[in-house]
TIBARO-343445 format. One record per residue: residue number from 0; chain; y, x, z of N, C-alpha, C in turn. Coordinates in steps of 0.001 Angstrom, whole numbers. Example, Ala and Ser with C-alpha at 12.3 -4.5 7.8 and 13.67 -1.06 7.14 Angstrom:
// residues 2
(r 0,"A",(-5690,13190,7800),(-4500,12300,7800),(-3300,13200,7800));
(r 1,"A",(-2250,12850,7080),(-1060,13670,7140),(30,12900,7870));
//
This chain:
// residues 238
(r 0,"A",(-17318,59117,65298),(-17838,57764,65453),(-17178,57015,66527));
(r 1,"A",(-16553,57640,67483),(-16022,56918,68665),(-14911,55943,68307));
(r 2,"A",(-13930,56464,67548),(-12729,55545,67276),(-13050,54240,66559));
(r 3,"A",(-13794,54313,65399),(-14123,53085,64702),(-15031,52130,65527));
(r 4,"A",(-15962,52650,66233),(-16812,51846,67049),(-16065,51215,68217));
(r 5,"A",(-15085,51950,68801),(-14245,51385,69821),(-13461,50198,69299));
(r 6,"A",(-12939,50341,68068),(-12200,49203,67442),(-13114,47999,67228));
(r 7,"A",(-14337,48290,66800),(-15279,47187,66615),(-15537,46495,67881));
(r 8,"A",(-15673,47241,69005),(-16015,46672,70257),(-14804,45830,70770));
(r 9,"A",(-13555,46269,70439),(-12409,45509,70743),(-12362,44177,70028));
(r 10,"A",(-12761,44162,68743),(-12801,42921,67972),(-13859,42007,68579));
(r 11,"A",(-14954,42484,69033),(-16006,41693,69702),(-15437,41034,70927));
(r 12,"A",(-14677,41818,71770),(-14127,41324,73014),(-13057,40259,72721));
(r 13,"A",(-12243,40508,71712),(-11264,39485,71334),(-11889,38163,70955));
(r 14,"A",(-13021,38254,70211),(-13722,37060,69800),(-14219,36309,71022));
(r 15,"A",(-14848,36953,71981),(-15350,36239,73207),(-14172,35792,74080));
(r 16,"A",(-13109,36457,74069),(-11940,36024,74827),(-11407,34700,74232));
(r 17,"A",(-11538,34541,72904),(-11126,33271,72330),(-11924,32148,72802));
(r 18,"A",(-13240,32364,73088),(-14052,31277,73672),(-13548,30979,75118));
(r 19,"A",(-13184,31941,75846),(-12634,31722,77223),(-11433,30852,77140));
(r 20,"A",(-10522,31113,76162),(-9285,30285,76090),(-9612,28935,75581));
(r 21,"A",(-10659,28788,74736),(-11120,27512,74260),(-11632,26639,75423));
(r 22,"A",(-12389,27263,76285),(-12933,26496,77435),(-11765,26009,78326));
(r 23,"A",(-10694,26829,78384),(-9487,26473,79209),(-8534,25524,78397));
(r 24,"A",(-8959,25231,77155),(-8129,24265,76271),(-6785,24928,75925));
(r 25,"A",(-6693,26255,75922),(-5513,26927,75466),(-5768,27266,74006));
(r 26,"A",(-5546,26292,73136),(-6014,26402,71740),(-5304,27454,70931));
(r 27,"A",(-3985,27617,71134),(-3292,28595,70307),(-3733,30011,70695));
(r 28,"A",(-3943,30227,71983),(-4410,31573,72373),(-5830,31810,71868));
(r 29,"A",(-6650,30744,71841),(-8029,30883,71399),(-8062,31351,69932));
(r 30,"A",(-7274,30631,69112),(-7243,30984,67660),(-6607,32383,67461));
(r 31,"A",(-5537,32700,68235),(-4967,33949,68152),(-5888,35089,68389));
(r 32,"A",(-6782,34930,69339),(-7806,35918,69605),(-8718,36176,68442));
(r 33,"A",(-9154,35151,67766),(-10028,35278,66569),(-9260,35974,65467));
(r 34,"A",(-7986,35616,65269),(-7148,36255,64245),(-7004,37771,64566));
(r 35,"A",(-6731,38156,65765),(-6653,39518,66155),(-7976,40303,65939));
(r 36,"A",(-9110,39565,66252),(-10399,40139,65981),(-10560,40440,64493));
(r 37,"A",(-10083,39565,63650),(-10089,39750,62205),(-9301,40944,61757));
(r 38,"A",(-8125,41142,62369),(-7290,42312,62033),(-8018,43578,62381));
(r 39,"A",(-8609,43624,63578),(-9338,44798,64025),(-10565,45044,63168));
(r 40,"A",(-11214,43953,62708),(-12391,44052,61844),(-12009,44754,60556));
(r 41,"A",(-10818,44392,60057),(-10370,45040,58833),(-9960,46466,58991));
(r 42,"A",(-9748,46945,60212),(-9312,48306,60431),(-10521,49263,60687));
(r 43,"A",(-11569,48745,61341),(-12647,49717,61786),(-13314,50432,60706));
(r 44,"A",(-13616,49741,59555),(-14224,50386,58455),(-13351,51467,57819));
(r 45,"A",(-12092,51165,57678),(-11138,52098,57101),(-10946,53306,58020));
(r 46,"A",(-10915,53070,59356),(-10817,54212,60276),(-12082,55107,60144));
(r 47,"A",(-13253,54444,60064),(-14484,55176,59938),(-14475,56105,58657));
(r 48,"A",(-13989,55516,57559),(-14029,56283,56303),(-12920,57398,56356));
(r 49,"A",(-11829,57117,56990),(-10763,58084,57159),(-11163,59283,57992));
(r 50,"A",(-11893,58967,59065),(-12392,60056,60008),(-13752,60590,59683));
(r 51,"A",(-14317,60058,58600),(-15730,60394,58223),(-16643,60139,59379));
(r 52,"A",(-16442,58976,60030),(-17248,58583,61188),(-18187,57426,60911));
(r 53,"A",(-18555,57273,59588),(-19446,56195,59252),(-20849,56504,59721));
(r 54,"A",(-21560,55506,60194),(-22889,55691,60726),(-23688,54382,60675));
(r 55,"A",(-24960,54481,60727),(-25767,53268,60780),(-25518,52470,62034));
(r 56,"A",(-25324,53215,63174),(-25031,52506,64394),(-23778,51679,64239));
(r 57,"A",(-22736,52312,63608),(-21499,51609,63444),(-21694,50277,62537));
(r 58,"A",(-22484,50418,61499),(-22703,49275,60627),(-23426,48172,61354));
(r 59,"A",(-24433,48497,62184),(-25119,47469,62977),(-24199,46820,64002));
(r 60,"A",(-23446,47641,64651),(-22498,47138,65713),(-21443,46221,65021));
(r 61,"A",(-21027,46560,63867),(-20012,45782,63128),(-20669,44420,62813));
(r 62,"A",(-21863,44394,62332),(-22494,43063,61990),(-22700,42219,63230));
(r 63,"A",(-23106,42802,64378),(-23277,42060,65548),(-21920,41499,66054));
(r 64,"A",(-20934,42373,65957),(-19591,41894,66343),(-19085,40745,65500));
(r 65,"A",(-19363,40847,64178),(-18942,39822,63275),(-19602,38477,63607));
(r 66,"A",(-20922,38499,63863),(-21615,37274,64155),(-21008,36570,65385));
(r 67,"A",(-20692,37371,66417),(-20134,36797,67592),(-18678,36353,67476));
(r 68,"A",(-17862,37268,66917),(-16436,37022,66882),(-16066,35976,65790));
(r 69,"A",(-16799,35972,64661),(-16402,35114,63537),(-17471,33980,63339));
(r 70,"A",(-18551,33987,64137),(-19592,32896,63902),(-19686,32103,65194));
(r 71,"A",(-20072,32747,66298),(-20292,32051,67511),(-18992,31523,68112));
(r 72,"A",(-18037,32461,68253),(-16719,32036,68885),(-16047,30888,68172));
(r 73,"A",(-15823,30924,66837),(-15203,29782,66162),(-16031,28498,66304));
(r 74,"A",(-17352,28667,66298),(-18206,27446,66489),(-17915,26761,67824));
(r 75,"A",(-17847,27465,68913),(-17604,26926,70206),(-16221,26345,70324));
(r 76,"A",(-15227,27121,69702),(-13826,26612,69793),(-13691,25300,69050));
(r 77,"A",(-14227,25229,67811),(-14125,24027,67014),(-14866,22832,67666));
(r 78,"A",(-16036,23128,68303),(-16703,22048,68960),(-15929,21505,70154));
(r 79,"A",(-15391,22381,70969),(-14633,21990,72122),(-13381,21263,71724));
(r 80,"A",(-12715,21690,70605),(-11485,21148,70164),(-11657,19804,69471));
(r 81,"A",(-12717,19634,68704),(-12810,18374,67915),(-14230,17796,67787));
(r 82,"A",(-15177,18652,67411),(-16475,18153,66924),(-17345,17536,68120));
(r 83,"A",(-17019,17822,69364),(-17701,17129,70453),(-17510,15615,70437));
(r 84,"A",(-16445,15186,69762),(-16148,13751,69703),(-16910,13037,68621));
(r 85,"A",(-17565,13804,67815),(-18366,13268,66680),(-19715,12735,67227));
(r 86,"A",(-20049,11464,66913),(-21292,10856,67436),(-22533,11642,66998));
(r 87,"A",(-23317,12089,67980),(-24649,12633,67791),(-24737,13993,67077));
(r 88,"A",(-24078,14183,65952),(-24281,15358,65131),(-23126,16306,65086));
(r 89,"A",(-22160,16176,65985),(-21024,17038,65994),(-21468,18492,66186));
(r 90,"A",(-22442,18731,67141),(-22861,20100,67366),(-23550,20665,66202));
(r 91,"A",(-24229,19846,65402),(-24962,20348,64193),(-23911,20866,63164));
(r 92,"A",(-22814,20171,62968),(-21757,20649,62067),(-21163,21931,62627));
(r 93,"A",(-20971,22040,63888),(-20457,23289,64512),(-21429,24404,64269));
(r 94,"A",(-22695,24174,64459),(-23737,25165,64318),(-23814,25632,62852));
(r 95,"A",(-23490,24814,61909),(-23553,25149,60511),(-22639,26428,60254));
(r 96,"A",(-21562,26498,60912),(-20655,27662,60760),(-21323,28913,61306));
(r 97,"A",(-21859,28861,62510),(-22446,30026,63134),(-23669,30489,62342));
(r 98,"A",(-24478,29563,61888),(-25708,29897,61187),(-25389,30489,59795));
(r 99,"A",(-24356,29942,59116),(-23987,30455,57828),(-23427,31850,57994));
(r 100,"A",(-22680,32134,59045),(-22154,33440,59297),(-23287,34481,59467));
(r 101,"A",(-24299,34023,60316),(-25458,34939,60596),(-26192,35183,59304));
(r 102,"A",(-26434,34181,58482),(-27159,34295,57242),(-26447,35183,56285));
(r 103,"A",(-25139,35053,56206),(-24357,35864,55291),(-24479,37390,55701));
(r 104,"A",(-24332,37653,56965),(-24411,39000,57443),(-25807,39588,57318));
(r 105,"A",(-26824,38797,57509),(-28223,39189,57306),(-28404,39559,55852));
(r 106,"A",(-27915,38781,54962),(-28001,39066,53513),(-27287,40382,53191));
(r 107,"A",(-26138,40570,53718),(-25361,41809,53511),(-26119,43064,54009));
(r 108,"A",(-26697,42958,55229),(-27482,44055,55738),(-28736,44327,54925));
(r 109,"A",(-29391,43255,54453),(-30607,43450,53647),(-30322,44115,52299));
(r 110,"A",(-29074,43925,51809),(-28747,44483,50496),(-27952,45759,50564));
(r 111,"A",(-27734,46230,51809),(-26777,47418,51904),(-27302,48643,51236));
(r 112,"A",(-28618,48782,51092),(-29187,49939,50404),(-29709,49622,49059));
(r 113,"A",(-29457,48348,48613),(-29981,47971,47258),(-29313,48787,46167));
(r 114,"A",(-30095,49121,45127),(-29535,49897,44010),(-28683,49004,43125));
(r 115,"A",(-29035,47702,42977),(-28316,46823,42118),(-27631,45724,42921));
(r 116,"A",(-26276,45751,42992),(-25461,44756,43591),(-24359,44390,42592));
(r 117,"A",(-24613,43432,41762),(-23691,43127,40633),(-22250,42845,41128));
(r 118,"A",(-22060,42047,42149),(-20700,41722,42583),(-20030,42920,43137));
(r 119,"A",(-20678,43701,43952),(-20034,44897,44546),(-19754,45910,43570));
(r 120,"A",(-20601,46126,42582),(-20370,47132,41557),(-19171,46770,40677));
(r 121,"A",(-18884,45460,40628),(-17714,44982,39793),(-16468,44879,40661));
(r 122,"A",(-16603,45182,41923),(-15398,45115,42799),(-15177,43781,43480));
(r 123,"A",(-16211,42934,43527),(-16085,41619,44087),(-17033,41481,45351));
(r 124,"A",(-16788,40426,46061),(-17648,40070,47191),(-18552,38884,46833));
(r 125,"A",(-19628,38737,47512),(-20513,37603,47322),(-20203,36589,48396));
(r 126,"A",(-19625,35446,47989),(-19169,34446,48989),(-17988,34914,49760));
(r 127,"A",(-17618,34072,50749),(-16462,34338,51620),(-16928,35178,52780));
(r 128,"A",(-16265,36335,53005),(-16617,37205,54125),(-16426,36449,55502));
(r 129,"A",(-17152,36980,56536),(-17155,36312,57817),(-15726,36140,58447));
(r 130,"A",(-14894,37194,58450),(-13550,37049,59047),(-12728,35992,58324));
(r 131,"A",(-12775,35993,56977),(-12042,35018,56209),(-12614,33640,56421));
(r 132,"A",(-13918,33542,56572),(-14569,32240,56894),(-14103,31661,58188));
(r 133,"A",(-13972,32526,59182),(-13486,32051,60498),(-12056,31556,60358));
(r 134,"A",(-11189,32346,59629),(-9874,31966,59501),(-9698,30672,58726));
(r 135,"A",(-10481,30450,57665),(-10408,29241,56844),(-10899,27994,57669));
(r 136,"A",(-11902,28201,58557),(-12411,27147,59333),(-11329,26513,60211));
(r 137,"A",(-10425,27362,60633),(-9367,26927,61529),(-8191,26228,60839));
(r 138,"A",(-8249,26001,59538),(-7187,25297,58765),(-6746,24017,59493));
(r 139,"A",(-7725,23106,59873),(-7258,21857,60548),(-6496,22161,61857));
(r 140,"A",(-6866,23280,62505),(-6140,23555,63755),(-4717,24064,63477));
(r 141,"A",(-4609,24874,62332),(-3225,25274,61923),(-2423,24070,61618));
(r 142,"A",(-2959,23094,60873),(-2236,21905,60562),(-1845,21110,61815));
(r 143,"A",(-2716,21091,62786),(-2452,20397,64060),(-1342,21079,64813));
(r 144,"A",(-1405,22417,64806),(-283,23161,65511),(1035,22917,64849));
(r 145,"A",(994,22912,63533),(2257,22744,62802),(2871,21354,62879));
(r 146,"A",(2010,20384,62717),(2444,18988,62636),(2409,18182,63923));
(r 147,"A",(1421,18534,64778),(1154,17773,65994),(431,16426,65722));
(r 148,"A",(-22,16162,64507),(-685,14942,64141),(-2175,15035,64508));
(r 149,"A",(-2630,14032,65255),(-3998,14017,65708),(-5015,13725,64617));
(r 150,"A",(-4583,13340,63402),(-5489,13112,62329),(-6199,14471,61917));
(r 151,"A",(-5486,15600,62110),(-6091,16841,61746),(-7146,17292,62811));
(r 152,"A",(-7138,16678,63970),(-8131,16958,65005),(-9327,16056,64960));
(r 153,"A",(-9168,15033,64145),(-10284,13960,64060),(-11575,14660,63538));
(r 154,"A",(-12698,14309,64062),(-13928,14908,63688),(-14263,14601,62209));
(r 155,"A",(-13858,13453,61695),(-14185,13122,60236),(-13306,13943,59292));
(r 156,"A",(-12350,14714,59816),(-11628,15675,58985),(-12211,17063,59209));
(r 157,"A",(-12499,17429,60493),(-12944,18743,60786),(-14359,18984,60297));
(r 158,"A",(-15224,18026,60469),(-16657,18173,60087),(-16811,18501,58649));
(r 159,"A",(-16306,17757,57682),(-16475,18101,56242),(-15893,19490,55895));
(r 160,"A",(-14740,19782,56467),(-14075,21040,56204),(-14998,22215,56747));
(r 161,"A",(-15543,22015,57874),(-16421,23074,58443),(-17618,23312,57587));
(r 162,"A",(-18231,22158,57123),(-19392,22278,56237),(-19037,22966,54940));
(r 163,"A",(-17855,22668,54406),(-17437,23316,53111),(-17276,24768,53272));
(r 164,"A",(-16630,25303,54340),(-16438,26692,54552),(-17792,27395,54862));
(r 165,"A",(-18690,26640,55564),(-20036,27305,55806),(-20748,27509,54477));
(r 166,"A",(-20610,26517,53604),(-21267,26712,52248),(-20639,27895,51482));
(r 167,"A",(-19356,27977,51529),(-18704,29081,50850),(-19186,30475,51331));
(r 168,"A",(-19433,30551,52658),(-19884,31844,53229),(-21253,32264,52705));
(r 169,"A",(-22184,31356,52565),(-23508,31706,52068),(-23685,31522,50562));
(r 170,"A",(-22650,31108,49855),(-22775,30903,48411),(-22830,32219,47727));
(r 171,"A",(-23111,32142,46449),(-23163,33349,45544),(-21904,33512,44712));
(r 172,"A",(-20869,32710,44988),(-19647,32810,44173),(-19001,34164,44431));
(r 173,"A",(-18412,34693,43347),(-17692,35962,43430),(-16305,35674,43892));
(r 174,"A",(-15972,36419,45028),(-14587,36317,45544),(-13964,37719,45475));
(r 175,"A",(-12602,37706,45458),(-11905,38901,45385),(-12046,39780,46623));
(r 176,"A",(-12231,41072,46435),(-12174,42062,47488),(-10989,42935,47349));
(r 177,"A",(-10618,43742,48360),(-9433,44619,48213),(-9604,45543,47006));
(r 178,"A",(-10827,45990,46755),(-11077,46940,45654),(-10893,46306,44280));
(r 179,"A",(-10973,44966,44256),(-10870,44257,42906),(-9417,43974,42615));
(r 180,"A",(-8540,44214,43609),(-7040,43968,43306),(-6411,45251,42910));
(r 181,"A",(-5867,45279,41726),(-5200,46494,41191),(-3747,46174,40974));
(r 182,"A",(-2889,46912,41731),(-1405,46721,41590),(-876,47749,40587));
(r 183,"A",(-39,47242,39688),(651,48156,38804),(1611,49060,39562));
(r 184,"A",(1828,50312,39164),(2757,51163,39817),(4139,50655,39868));
(r 185,"A",(4465,49769,38904),(5836,49296,38857),(6191,48305,39935));
(r 186,"A",(5151,47730,40622),(5413,46673,41615),(4897,47097,42978));
(r 187,"A",(4589,48348,43152),(4038,48773,44473),(5083,48661,45575));
(r 188,"A",(6357,48970,45266),(7437,48839,46256),(7591,47415,46657));
(r 189,"A",(7465,46525,45713),(7615,45078,45977),(6464,44599,46820));
(r 190,"A",(5229,45166,46585),(4073,44821,47393),(4252,45258,48873));
(r 191,"A",(4846,46461,49088),(5095,46868,50412),(6097,46005,51122));
(r 192,"A",(7101,45554,50349),(8102,44619,50870),(7444,43338,51281));
(r 193,"A",(6586,42778,50482),(5881,41522,50834),(5037,41718,52008));
(r 194,"A",(4356,42839,52189),(3534,43103,53326),(4283,43137,54604));
(r 195,"A",(5472,43793,54541),(6350,43830,55710),(6829,42459,56133));
(r 196,"A",(7267,41625,55079),(7754,40297,55385),(6655,39429,55909));
(r 197,"A",(5412,39622,55366),(4298,38848,55866),(4067,39126,57318));
(r 198,"A",(4173,40360,57770),(3959,40714,59140),(5026,40061,60029));
(r 199,"A",(6256,40062,59537),(7342,39383,60238),(7170,37943,60356));
(r 200,"A",(6641,37281,59312),(6359,35842,59339),(5280,35511,60337));
(r 201,"A",(4230,36390,60380),(3160,36189,61350),(3629,36205,62800));
(r 202,"A",(4640,37043,63034),(5189,37115,64359),(6118,35918,64657));
(r 203,"A",(6780,35410,63604),(7817,34403,63857),(7252,33001,63740));
(r 204,"A",(6563,32707,62640),(5943,31387,62456),(4493,31598,62111));
(r 205,"A",(3625,31947,63082),(2269,32353,62803),(1403,31276,62170));
(r 206,"A",(1514,30061,62641),(638,28977,62140),(976,28541,60729));
(r 207,"A",(2313,28462,60476),(2702,28199,59090),(2223,29316,58097));
(r 208,"A",(2325,30489,58553),(1944,31662,57699),(456,31662,57520));
(r 209,"A",(-301,31509,58576),(-1778,31536,58415),(-2254,30322,57555));
(r 210,"A",(-1583,29227,57694),(-1923,28090,56835),(-1694,28376,55385));
(r 211,"A",(-547,28953,55086),(-170,29281,53701),(-1157,30337,53156));
(r 212,"A",(-1483,31369,53950),(-2396,32466,53481),(-3806,31817,53196));
(r 213,"A",(-4228,30895,54117),(-5586,30294,53976),(-5705,29474,52683));
(r 214,"A",(-4661,28655,52503),(-4617,27802,51294),(-4516,28648,50019));
(r 215,"A",(-3771,29773,50087),(-3700,30633,48921),(-5129,31284,48643));
(r 216,"A",(-5813,31648,49716),(-7099,32246,49544),(-8069,31264,48915));
(r 217,"A",(-8052,30033,49340),(-8937,29029,48776),(-8578,28801,47314));
(r 218,"A",(-7289,28792,46974),(-6851,28575,45603),(-7281,29718,44719));
(r 219,"A",(-7409,30929,45224),(-7815,32060,44468),(-9273,32157,44175));
(r 220,"A",(-10096,31366,44875),(-11550,31393,44687),(-11964,31081,43240));
(r 221,"A",(-11408,30064,42638),(-11737,29803,41175),(-11387,30915,40283));
(r 222,"A",(-10216,31591,40574),(-9823,32738,39731),(-10717,33867,39935));
(r 223,"A",(-11265,34070,41139),(-12248,35137,41362),(-13526,34888,40541));
(r 224,"A",(-13974,33641,40498),(-15168,33286,39737),(-14920,33590,38199));
(r 225,"A",(-13748,33202,37783),(-13412,33412,36334),(-13283,34891,36014));
(r 226,"A",(-12660,35623,36941),(-12480,37088,36697),(-13817,37745,36689));
(r 227,"A",(-14741,37352,37542),(-16066,38027,37543),(-16822,37668,36247));
(r 228,"A",(-16646,36456,35795),(-17319,36053,34569),(-16752,36834,33385));
(r 229,"A",(-15455,37129,33385),(-14783,37904,32408),(-15338,39331,32412));
(r 230,"A",(-15570,39862,33612),(-16121,41211,33751),(-17492,41268,33159));
(r 231,"A",(-18348,40256,33453),(-19704,40156,32913),(-19696,40139,31379));
(r 232,"A",(-18759,39349,30814),(-18709,39226,29368),(-18331,40550,28688));
(r 233,"A",(-17572,41371,29465),(-17189,42687,28879),(-18216,43756,28989));
(r 234,"A",(-19284,43508,29748),(-20357,44501,29855),(-21274,44487,28660));
(r 235,"A",(-21689,45685,28236),(-22634,45740,27070),(-24016,45221,27525));
(r 236,"A",(-24645,44588,26524),(-25987,44064,26799),(-27018,45218,27026));
(r 237,"A",(-27973,45038,27954),(-28968,46024,28249),(-30123,45903,27401));
//
């Protein structure tokens, strides 16, 4: 249990450190901390399964870490960066992200022992997961980092986008999970090559890469919905 829970704790600390950098207005470091928290969040579950260290404690710690690192931290960063300039209701739009993240994780925990989970059984997720939601919420910041244009920092751009991602997190739309992606044996070497190049791009041009990955993820959402509908059509009637 020690190794995966330590990784989860590291993700939590990276999320809170992002808030620290946000308060200091070091925006690139703030976003980088949340991205690193997302990487660690993707590793802790796999480490737990690899070491057979899965536990109820680990599951609860992971959910608490996700709420803070991908709900509370991005909310504060976005508010300090842009939404505080919005008249009267800027904080409400910022809160929508944190609340949606908490509701999503509460739904996940409530269904963790459910016998019937249609999306999960078909290899899909329900809505956008918390780490992806945090990454997508930062799309205006990626654009600002890349272009330097203040239009992407304007509250009338950031607020609608934040509300849209908050909706996706608590929605019932089917989204792709790792288990739903099946690579043919003939292209696995190419997939490894792409993964290596992606890592190099993240180190070289991180904001361009994160922007491209985020937009690709959003573009794949309709295909996830259609793929899940196709799976349902292929099931025999009960």
